[in-house]
KOLKOLFI-696352 format. One record per residue (C-alpha): residue number from 1; residue in three letters; chain; x, y, z. Coordinates in steps of 0.2 Angstrom, whole numbers. Example, Ala and Ser with C-alpha at 12.3 -4.5 7.8 and 13.67 -1.06 7.14 Angstrom:
% residues 2
1|ALA|A|62|-22|39
2|SER|A|68|-5|36
//
This chain:
% residues 87
1|MET|A|851|659|-1088
2|LYS|A|864|650|-1078
3|LYS|A|867|631|-1082
4|GLN|A|863|618|-1069
5|LEU|A|854|631|-1058
6|HIS|A|835|627|-1061
7|PRO|A|828|609|-1060
8|ARG|A|823|600|-1075
9|TYR|A|805|605|-1080
10|ASP|A|797|591|-1091
11|TYR|A|782|580|-1094
12|VAL|A|778|567|-1080
13|ILE|A|765|554|-1077
14|PHE|A|755|555|-1061
15|ARG|A|746|539|-1056
16|ASP|A|732|540|-1043
17|THR|A|733|523|-1034
18|SER|A|716|524|-1026
19|CYS|A|706|525|-1043
20|ASN|A|720|519|-1055
21|ARG|A|719|535|-1066
22|MET|A|734|543|-1074
23|PHE|A|737|560|-1081
24|ARG|A|752|569|-1089
25|ILE|A|757|586|-1084
26|ARG|A|773|595|-1083
27|SER|A|783|595|-1067
28|THR|A|800|596|-1059
29|CYS|A|797|579|-1049
30|THR|A|808|565|-1054
31|SER|A|806|546|-1052
32|LYS|A|816|530|-1055
33|GLU|A|800|522|-1062
34|SER|A|795|525|-1079
35|ILE|A|780|521|-1091
36|VAL|A|776|521|-1109
37|TRP|A|762|534|-1112
38|GLU|A|748|534|-1125
39|ASP|A|759|543|-1137
40|GLY|A|773|530|-1137
41|ASN|A|785|541|-1127
42|THR|A|793|535|-1110
43|TYR|A|790|547|-1096
44|PRO|A|794|546|-1077
45|LEU|A|780|538|-1067
46|ILE|A|775|546|-1050
47|ASN|A|762|537|-1039
48|VAL|A|751|548|-1028
49|ASP|A|737|543|-1015
50|VAL|A|725|557|-1018
51|SER|A|722|567|-1034
52|SER|A|707|577|-1041
53|ALA|A|701|561|-1049
54|SER|A|698|553|-1031
55|HIS|A|696|567|-1019
56|PRO|A|679|569|-1011
57|MET|A|679|588|-1014
58|TYR|A|681|586|-1032
59|THR|A|671|570|-1036
60|GLY|A|656|575|-1024
61|LYS|A|656|558|-1016
62|GLN|A|659|558|-997
63|ARG|A|666|543|-988
64|GLU|A|655|534|-977
65|VAL|A|658|540|-959
66|ASN|A|656|527|-945
67|SER|A|645|535|-932
68|GLU|A|647|521|-920
69|GLY|A|657|526|-904
70|ARG|A|675|521|-901
71|ILE|A|671|512|-885
72|ALA|A|656|503|-893
73|ARG|A|667|497|-907
74|PHE|A|681|491|-895
75|ASN|A|667|481|-884
76|LYS|A|660|474|-900
77|ARG|A|677|469|-907
78|PHE|A|683|461|-891
79|GLY|A|666|453|-886
80|PHE|A|663|463|-870
81|ALA|A|645|464|-865
82|ALA|A|638|479|-855
83|HIS|A|635|475|-837
84|LYS|A|621|485|-830
85|GLY|A|620|488|-812
86|GLU|A|637|481|-807
87|LYS|A|650|491|-799
//
């Protein structure tokens, strides 16, 4: 194998910021941040927005969908009343 050809493949800590869960896996990702893991070793820390710990497909929990229309929300937000019969 040639030297300096492949990226470094080592353990990395991924932190899901939406549910604050962390997990250690091997990856080629790098980070300037680091964290001391449960085993006492220091690993690079990578923050992610969504992982299998928080994604609705894996958790079975769906987000609440607002069924109110966009125009109705705008009118409610800015205090416009519906005027019937006026042109």
